[in-house]
KEMAR-454376 format. One record per residue: residue number from 1; y, z, x of N, C-alpha, C, CB in turn; residue in one letter. Coordinates in steps of 0.001 Angstrom, whole numbers, plus 500000, padded with zeros to 6 digits. Each point is the difference from the previous one (the first is absolute). Glycine has a CB too. Layout:
// KEMAR-454376
k, n_c2, n_c3, n_c1, ca_c2, ca_c3, ca_c1, c_c2, c_c3, c_c1, cb_c2, cb_c3, cb_c1, r
NUM, Y, Z, X, Y, Z, X, Y, Z, X, Y, Z, X, A
...
//
This chain:
// KEMAR-454376
k, n_c2, n_c3, n_c1, ca_c2, ca_c3, ca_c1, c_c2, c_c3, c_c1, cb_c2, cb_c3, cb_c1, r
1, 961332, 344633, 933918, 499362, 500065, 501305, 498709, 499182, 499939, 501006, 502302, 500483, M
2, 498872, 496744, 500422, 498816, 499141, 500020, 498904, 500618, 500861, 501454, 497978, 499661, Y
3, 497312, 501843, 499885, 498822, 500554, 500668, 499434, 498965, 500972, 499486, 501464, 497989, R
4, 500243, 498973, 503241, 499586, 499090, 501060, 498702, 500467, 500652, 502398, 499409, 500398, V
5, 496695, 499637, 499820, 498805, 500228, 500816, 500154, 499196, 501283, 498531, 500401, 497948, C
6, 501090, 500191, 503169, 500041, 499331, 501299, 498582, 499877, 500535, 502324, 500895, 500469, L
7, 497345, 497903, 499986, 498711, 499777, 500658, 500277, 499449, 501389, 498811, 499574, 497783, I
8, 500878, 501215, 503227, 500077, 499514, 501376, 498693, 499292, 500297, 501575, 501877, 500725, T
9, 498525, 496874, 499716, 498820, 499189, 500307, 499914, 499894, 501516, 500159, 498676, 497806, V
10, 498897, 502078, 502765, 499913, 500084, 501452, 498605, 500429, 500427, 502442, 500545, 500121, S
11, 496875, 498596, 500610, 498703, 500372, 500556, 500134, 501183, 500944, 499235, 497633, 499785, D
12, 501812, 502351, 501055, 500131, 501059, 501003, 500267, 501362, 499355, 500857, 498299, 501624, S
13, 499871, 501739, 497277, 500225, 501277, 499326, 498798, 500405, 499150, 502454, 499518, 499980, S
14, 496981, 499529, 499288, 498901, 500320, 499088, 498687, 500268, 500725, 501121, 498606, 498292, A
15, 498623, 500647, 502780, 498703, 500091, 500664, 500017, 500759, 501323, 499460, 497876, 498912, L
16, 501677, 502107, 501770, 500073, 500615, 501322, 500828, 501279, 500031, 499740, 497743, 500946, L
17, 500817, 502639, 497911, 500739, 501254, 499924, 501408, 499977, 500557, 497845, 501048, 500139, G
18, 502689, 497768, 500149, 501376, 499916, 500489, 500948, 500453, 498888, 499397, 498093, 501580, K
19, 501589, 502712, 498771, 500943, 500530, 499022, 500781, 498867, 499332, 500185, 502124, 501336, K
20, 499900, 497925, 497341, 500791, 499040, 499227, 501465, 500400, 500084, 498059, 499536, 498428, D
21, 502751, 499658, 502214, 501436, 500267, 500101, 500796, 499214, 498961, 499704, 500446, 502439, L
22, 499712, 498476, 497061, 500711, 499129, 499068, 500127, 500629, 498621, 499168, 498034, 501269, T
23, 499754, 502520, 498217, 500038, 500629, 498684, 501084, 501066, 499882, 497578, 499543, 499807, G
24, 502469, 501417, 501122, 501052, 501020, 499926, 501416, 499427, 500124, 498367, 501600, 500961, P
25, 501825, 497383, 499880, 501331, 499404, 500166, 500460, 499331, 498706, 499534, 499644, 502446, A
26, 499569, 499617, 496915, 500329, 499329, 498736, 500204, 501037, 498893, 498677, 497959, 500710, V
27, 500479, 503060, 499254, 500128, 501056, 498991, 501351, 500700, 500112, 497510, 500323, 500035, A
28, 502955, 499909, 501189, 501292, 500657, 500200, 501142, 499153, 499449, 499086, 501131, 502037, E
29, 500905, 497573, 498245, 501039, 499106, 499486, 499979, 499973, 498476, 499835, 498604, 502084, L
30, 498977, 501291, 497342, 499886, 499953, 498543, 500466, 501304, 499348, 498094, 498405, 500252, L
31, 501546, 502722, 500335, 500430, 501294, 499450, 501524, 500111, 500006, 497856, 501053, 500801, A
32, 502765, 498506, 500276, 501469, 500020, 500074, 500625, 499089, 498956, 499844, 500494, 502439, K
33, 499447, 498442, 497181, 500502, 499047, 499006, 499655, 500430, 498574, 499777, 498178, 501697, A
34, 499548, 502975, 498147, 499729, 500521, 498674, 498655, 499618, 499395, 502396, 499940, 499710, G
35, 496693, 499551, 501091, 498667, 499639, 499514, 499062, 501188, 500159, 500385, 497575, 500598, Y
36, 498594, 502472, 498557, 499002, 501062, 500050, 498711, 499447, 500608, 501028, 501139, 497972, Q
37, 498583, 499375, 503178, 498749, 499585, 500636, 498884, 500789, 499330, 501138, 499451, 502237, I
38, 497964, 499855, 497072, 498932, 500708, 499290, 498678, 499963, 500756, 501134, 499441, 497864, I
39, 498738, 499610, 503073, 498765, 499940, 500793, 500231, 499191, 501260, 498611, 500199, 497917, A
40, 500718, 500250, 503153, 499983, 499251, 501262, 498569, 499985, 500476, 502392, 500645, 500607, R
41, 497164, 498183, 499837, 498644, 499892, 500520, 499982, 499039, 501173, 499040, 500496, 497730, T
42, 499915, 499591, 503061, 499800, 499103, 501133, 498647, 499336, 499817, 501437, 501427, 501555, V
43, 498553, 497250, 498546, 498765, 499227, 499863, 499837, 499066, 501195, 500163, 500126, 497482, L
44, 498595, 499537, 502858, 499786, 498998, 501047, 500328, 498598, 499486, 498216, 501454, 501021, P
45, 501901, 497616, 499883, 500287, 498608, 499656, 498747, 499354, 499400, 501738, 499854, 501853, D
46, 497928, 500522, 496944, 498847, 499470, 499280, 500481, 499455, 498667, 498419, 501636, 501130, E
47, 501505, 497062, 498713, 500564, 499318, 498831, 499493, 500564, 498674, 500191, 497963, 501395, R
48, 498512, 502159, 498445, 499444, 500437, 498724, 500393, 501442, 499680, 498089, 498423, 500336, E
49, 501863, 502442, 500661, 500370, 501399, 499821, 501470, 500127, 499596, 498260, 500665, 501691, L
50, 502598, 498603, 498989, 501426, 500029, 499703, 500278, 499446, 498606, 500500, 499760, 502443, L
51, 498886, 499114, 497219, 500206, 499412, 498673, 499562, 500971, 498906, 499666, 497700, 500964, A
52, 499207, 502950, 499224, 499504, 500945, 498990, 500933, 501194, 499855, 497657, 499289, 500510, E
53, 502858, 501242, 500593, 500918, 501145, 499940, 501298, 499609, 499291, 499007, 500918, 502132, K
54, 501521, 497908, 498183, 501222, 499542, 499331, 499755, 499804, 498507, 500749, 498883, 502125, M
55, 498108, 500565, 497532, 499617, 499793, 498596, 499971, 501343, 499258, 498640, 497956, 500647, R
56, 500728, 503029, 499962, 499899, 501328, 499375, 501373, 500614, 499751, 497795, 500322, 501128, Q
57, 503075, 499577, 499858, 501337, 500583, 499870, 500790, 499286, 498906, 499967, 500641, 502436, I
58, 500069, 498034, 497610, 500779, 499235, 499024, 499426, 500144, 498591, 500616, 498376, 501807, A
59, 498085, 501527, 498064, 499373, 500072, 498677, 500042, 501411, 499421, 498516, 498109, 500658, D
60, 501557, 502884, 500207, 500041, 501385, 499546, 501347, 500425, 499446, 498282, 500475, 501673, G
61, 502755, 498714, 498559, 501322, 500303, 499468, 500691, 501180, 500652, 499206, 499071, 497906, G
62, 500283, 501366, 503231, 500586, 501162, 500686, 501281, 499661, 500741, 497722, 500922, 500230, R
63, 502405, 497840, 500228, 501132, 499639, 500860, 500791, 498837, 499419, 498718, 500808, 501984, A
64, 502583, 499241, 498240, 500869, 498873, 499662, 500072, 499027, 501168, 501341, 501465, 498452, D
65, 498481, 499060, 502756, 500123, 499237, 501237, 498867, 500367, 500938, 502498, 499886, 499735, L
66, 496877, 499109, 500815, 498941, 500182, 500994, 500419, 499232, 501241, 498176, 500279, 498223, L
67, 501997, 500431, 502874, 500372, 499366, 501261, 498820, 500070, 500951, 502433, 500605, 499673, L
68, 497199, 498247, 500873, 499012, 499982, 501070, 500764, 499918, 501311, 498225, 498885, 498533, T
69, 501262, 501790, 502480, 500663, 500072, 501297, 499026, 499518, 501056, 501469, 501928, 499255, L
70, 498716, 496836, 501201, 499136, 499451, 501035, 499063, 498930, 499486, 500142, 502162, 501141, G
71, 499208, 497184, 499818, 499034, 498961, 499671, 500608, 498673, 499608, 498530, 501791, 499302, G
72, 502737, 497976, 501088, 500691, 498768, 499592, 500200, 499015, 501149, 501145, 501329, 498251, T
73, 498279, 498969, 502896, 500207, 499156, 501178, 499013, 498844, 500093, 500891, 501992, 501151, G
74, 498932, 497507, 500056, 499187, 498818, 500233, 498605, 500302, 500529, 502092, 498802, 500422, L
75, 497603, 502458, 499826, 498682, 500375, 500487, 498947, 499710, 498935, 501024, 501776, 501464, N
76, 497770, 497903, 498954, 498951, 499686, 499021, 499686, 501174, 499079, 499050, 498396, 501638, E
77, 501210, 502840, 498782, 499760, 501180, 499161, 501142, 500260, 499018, 498652, 500964, 501858, R
78, 502477, 498352, 498284, 501147, 500190, 499106, 499753, 499256, 498689, 501564, 500248, 501983, D
79, 498051, 500506, 496982, 499579, 499388, 498733, 500763, 500541, 498789, 497754, 499679, 501008, V
80, 503311, 501069, 499219, 500727, 500594, 498883, 500554, 498958, 499028, 500574, 501892, 501497, T
81, 500060, 497024, 498966, 500494, 499005, 499031, 498876, 499353, 499178, 501900, 499561, 501554, P
82, 496961, 500241, 499065, 498881, 499400, 499274, 499471, 500958, 498926, 499399, 498660, 502053, E
83, 500480, 502624, 498292, 499543, 500998, 499028, 501009, 500131, 498857, 498776, 501240, 501831, A
84, 502492, 498733, 498507, 501048, 500103, 498983, 499987, 498776, 499101, 501394, 501387, 501554, T
85, 498501, 497441, 499039, 499973, 498760, 499214, 498843, 499954, 499022, 501082, 498853, 501894, G
86, 497834, 501785, 498471, 498807, 500060, 499153, 500242, 500784, 498713, 498607, 499839, 502057, E
87, 502257, 501156, 497987, 500120, 500900, 498848, 501296, 499871, 499200, 498577, 501524, 501267, I
88, 502453, 497859, 499287, 501255, 499912, 499240, 499865, 498994, 498857, 501308, 500605, 502073, I
89, 499444, 499663, 496870, 500012, 499119, 498829, 501213, 499083, 499992, 498761, 501741, 498730, E
90, 502315, 498688, 501902, 501229, 499207, 500113, 500548, 500159, 501411, 500516, 500278, 497523, K
91, 499846, 498621, 503088, 500632, 500056, 501318, 501485, 500322, 499832, 498324, 498334, 500937, A
92, 502209, 502427, 500008, 501432, 500300, 500061, 500421, 499721, 501446, 499903, 501791, 498113, V
93, 500249, 496928, 502239, 500195, 499630, 501401, 501337, 500397, 500612, 498506, 498156, 499519, P
94, 502493, 502123, 499670, 501332, 500281, 500530, 500057, 501171, 500964, 500872, 499087, 497916, G
95, 498378, 501984, 501802, 500015, 501158, 500903, 499511, 499603, 501394, 499614, 501539, 498039, F
96, 499261, 497774, 502017, 499426, 499614, 501293, 500867, 498972, 500712, 497725, 500473, 499097, S
97, 502849, 498615, 500136, 500886, 498994, 500601, 501220, 500663, 500636, 499229, 498309, 498304, E
98, 501373, 502640, 500971, 501176, 500692, 500528, 499646, 500816, 501237, 500966, 500093, 497692, L
99, 497905, 500598, 502265, 499606, 500801, 501161, 499772, 499124, 501228, 498962, 501677, 498461, M
100, 500382, 497182, 501369, 499778, 499104, 501151, 501322, 499465, 500547, 497765, 499358, 499051, R
101, 503141, 500244, 500042, 501289, 499453, 500441, 500801, 501050, 500765, 500013, 498440, 498028, R
102, 500079, 502764, 501408, 500767, 501055, 500661, 499314, 500469, 501284, 500885, 500715, 497764, K
103, 497792, 499321, 502258, 499260, 500376, 501212, 500252, 499006, 501115, 498245, 501087, 498598, S
104, 501810, 497642, 501049, 500265, 498956, 500986, 501358, 500213, 500665, 498586, 498402, 498677, F
105, 502368, 502146, 500576, 501319, 500292, 500563, 499920, 501131, 501032, 501069, 499244, 497847, E
106, 497959, 501650, 501992, 499808, 501101, 500940, 499191, 499530, 501203, 500109, 501658, 498108, V
107, 498803, 497623, 501629, 499136, 499462, 501052, 499360, 498713, 499506, 499550, 502318, 500910, T
108, 500432, 496635, 499903, 499358, 498752, 499560, 498530, 500187, 499610, 501569, 498773, 501491, P
109, 497775, 502249, 499040, 498603, 500247, 499650, 499831, 500497, 498565, 499571, 500509, 502391, N
110, 501513, 499891, 496966, 499930, 500461, 498613, 499474, 498945, 499049, 501878, 501503, 500493, G
111, 498272, 497241, 499882, 499540, 498896, 499149, 498472, 499936, 499933, 502082, 498732, 500586, I
112, 497232, 501987, 500302, 498538, 499942, 500049, 499320, 500873, 498947, 500208, 499539, 502417, L
113, 500546, 501289, 496888, 499400, 500839, 498959, 499519, 499117, 498852, 501496, 501947, 500634, S
114, 497300, 498332, 498886, 499422, 499206, 498905, 499997, 500774, 498685, 498575, 498798, 501665, R
115, 502156, 502307, 498275, 499991, 500842, 498809, 500406, 499256, 498742, 500501, 501912, 501457, G
116, 498921, 498516, 497413, 500339, 499441, 498696, 500367, 501137, 499051, 498456, 498023, 500378, I
117, 502029, 501605, 498449, 500394, 500972, 498982, 499589, 499479, 498632, 501942, 500798, 501417, S
118, 497710, 500120, 497696, 499630, 499584, 498654, 499814, 501175, 499062, 498928, 498009, 500980, G
119, 500681, 501673, 497801, 499831, 501002, 498957, 498561, 499981, 499499, 502425, 499773, 499337, I
120, 497033, 501403, 500448, 498734, 500177, 499285, 500254, 501072, 498957, 498552, 499324, 502017, R
121, 501156, 500339, 496732, 500310, 500884, 498866, 501496, 500313, 500052, 497638, 501018, 499989, K
122, 502723, 500265, 500138, 501410, 500386, 500079, 500323, 500585, 501371, 500021, 500429, 497526, H
123, 499301, 499064, 503493, 500164, 500505, 501359, 500445, 498868, 500924, 498238, 501766, 499588, C
124, 502853, 498443, 501105, 500484, 499057, 500996, 499331, 500320, 501323, 502220, 499733, 498805, L
125, 497210, 499248, 501836, 499294, 500164, 501266, 500720, 499186, 501063, 497786, 500379, 498816, I
126, 502562, 500267, 502289, 500717, 499331, 501083, 499324, 500344, 501324, 502183, 500071, 498696, I
127, 497554, 498895, 502105, 499435, 500182, 501341, 501133, 500159, 501002, 497950, 498644, 499390, N
128, 502009, 502441, 501379, 500945, 500238, 501087, 499263, 499912, 501332, 501432, 501472, 498513, L
129, 499298, 498292, 502575, 499361, 499986, 501325, 499442, 501372, 500358, 501560, 498176, 500717, P
130, 497640, 501873, 500333, 499331, 501235, 500386, 500747, 500893, 500960, 497979, 498783, 499627, G
131, 502965, 500688, 501133, 500712, 500872, 500941, 501023, 500829, 499227, 499676, 498337, 501900, S
132, 500519, 502920, 498493, 500954, 500846, 499270, 501401, 499383, 499933, 498679, 501990, 500723, P
133, 501800, 497523, 500385, 501355, 499431, 500028, 500109, 498786, 499088, 500279, 500825, 502343, R
134, 498769, 498248, 497762, 500050, 498788, 499187, 499832, 500315, 498517, 499091, 498704, 501933, A
135, 500035, 502233, 497736, 499791, 500351, 498594, 501266, 500597, 499396, 497566, 500391, 500462, A
136, 503073, 500526, 500247, 501225, 500628, 499504, 501121, 498968, 499901, 499304, 502199, 501018, V
137, 500839, 496953, 499993, 501027, 498945, 499947, 499777, 499092, 498804, 500220, 500078, 502494, E
138, 498551, 499451, 497346, 499700, 499070, 498909, 500240, 500646, 498642, 498314, 498868, 501455, N
139, 501275, 502366, 498389, 500227, 500684, 498736, 501493, 500175, 499741, 497803, 501185, 500254, L
140, 502962, 499133, 500778, 501447, 500173, 499819, 500667, 498692, 499567, 499977, 501818, 501734, S
141, 499476, 497046, 498677, 500552, 498704, 499606, 499883, 499763, 498494, 499412, 499118, 502261, F
142, 499578, 501467, 497114, 499731, 499699, 498587, 500262, 501165, 499047, 498316, 498400, 500803, I
143, 502205, 502708, 499676, 500163, 501181, 499136, 500827, 499714, 498747, 499825, 501408, 502036, L
144, 501278, 497890, 498098, 500851, 499760, 498822, 499294, 499115, 498973, 502034, 500232, 501451, Q
145, 497462, 498596, 498924, 499300, 499207, 498981, 498699, 500652, 499526, 501001, 497968, 501019, P
146, 498410, 502876, 499810, 498776, 500702, 499611, 500267, 500914, 498813, 499172, 499897, 502370, L
147, 501901, 500862, 497678, 500337, 500904, 498895, 500207, 499218, 498710, 501054, 501599, 501622, A
148, 499640, 497282, 498455, 500235, 499192, 498803, 498692, 499393, 499484, 502329, 499493, 500815, H
149, 496844, 500025, 500102, 498711, 499428, 499606, 499107, 501023, 499326, 500184, 498399, 501880, G
150, 499779, 502811, 498648, 499185, 501052, 499390, 500542, 500392, 498634, 499401, 500834, 502277, L
151, 501906, 499166, 497581, 500597, 500286, 498692, 499547, 498950, 498987, 502008, 501084, 501107, K
152, 498049, 497662, 499278, 499565, 498923, 499107, 498512, 500113, 499666, 501778, 498524, 500969, M
153, 497420, 501799, 500013, 498552, 500075, 499832, 499574, 501170, 499117, 499758, 498942, 502233, L
154, 500941, 502174, 497874, 499562, 501206, 499307, 500643, 500210, 498638, 499632, 500969, 502210, T
155, 501388, 498270, 497453, 500610, 500126, 498679, 499212, 499179, 498996, 502267, 500374, 501031, Q
156, 497599, 500150, 497759, 499250, 499266, 498984, 500789, 498807, 499471, 498837, 502121, 499379, S
157, 502478, 497966, 500628, 500839, 498890, 499544, 500877, 499562, 501163, 499994, 500847, 497597, K
158, 499961, 497884, 502713, 500782, 499468, 501119, 501240, 499307, 499443, 497909, 499703, 501426, N
159, 503241, 500956, 498710, 501226, 499393, 499481, 500960, 499589, 501093, 499729, 501359, 497975, D
160, 499831, 498620, 503271, 500938, 499711, 501091, 500440, 498546, 500014, 498932, 501803, 501318, C
161, 500394, 497331, 497983, 500401, 498577, 499946, 500714, 499697, 498693, 498053, 499375, 501463, A
162, 502445, 501677, 497870, 500719, 499836, 498742, 499146, 499260, 498984, 502169, 499994, 501242, H
163, 496710, 500599, 498448, 499038, 499385, 499089, 500616, 499706, 498630, 498168, 501199, 501207, M
164, 502855, 499543, 498387, 500629, 499765, 498693, 500577, 498599, 499904, 500523, 502430, 499841, D
165, 499926, 497018, 501276, 500585, 498651, 500003, 498958, 498939, 499676, 501681, 500759, 501680, A
166, 497040, 499568, 498533, 498927, 499030, 499755, 499535, 500010, 498555, 499288, 500270, 502356, L
167, 501110, 500718, 496868, 499522, 500115, 498604, 500759, 499150, 499060, 499313, 502254, 500469, R
//
């Protein structure tokens, strides 16, 4: 069972008290898929604050997966990809590429998401859109490769590429 932290990035939820609907929707999908939600938080669209929180989670070794929800659009306050890019050590673009491609099939506006994905320490970080429907759809697009990626990331020995053949 993989451990997951969710960060909803929303000025309206963090600063104005608007109920976060995205976090619970994503948590429900993950729980049904067998993931363990270990923490959920809501932060405003503040690059430095978000980067520091992601750093703490990844460096603390508490989570295998960190999902950000929101802040991936074109508004000047949408800074989640920039904060994520600041802290990741390795890019994993396939998740974001697949989500954009599949989102475009649902709505042409899906191509406007700027979310990125990457690794810090042993934690996979993926940016999802902020709307509950879009976040759940995007996560459902990547669930199968996500499980395999987390298996590769969390195992001490990676033998899925038949490493014995290289010796």
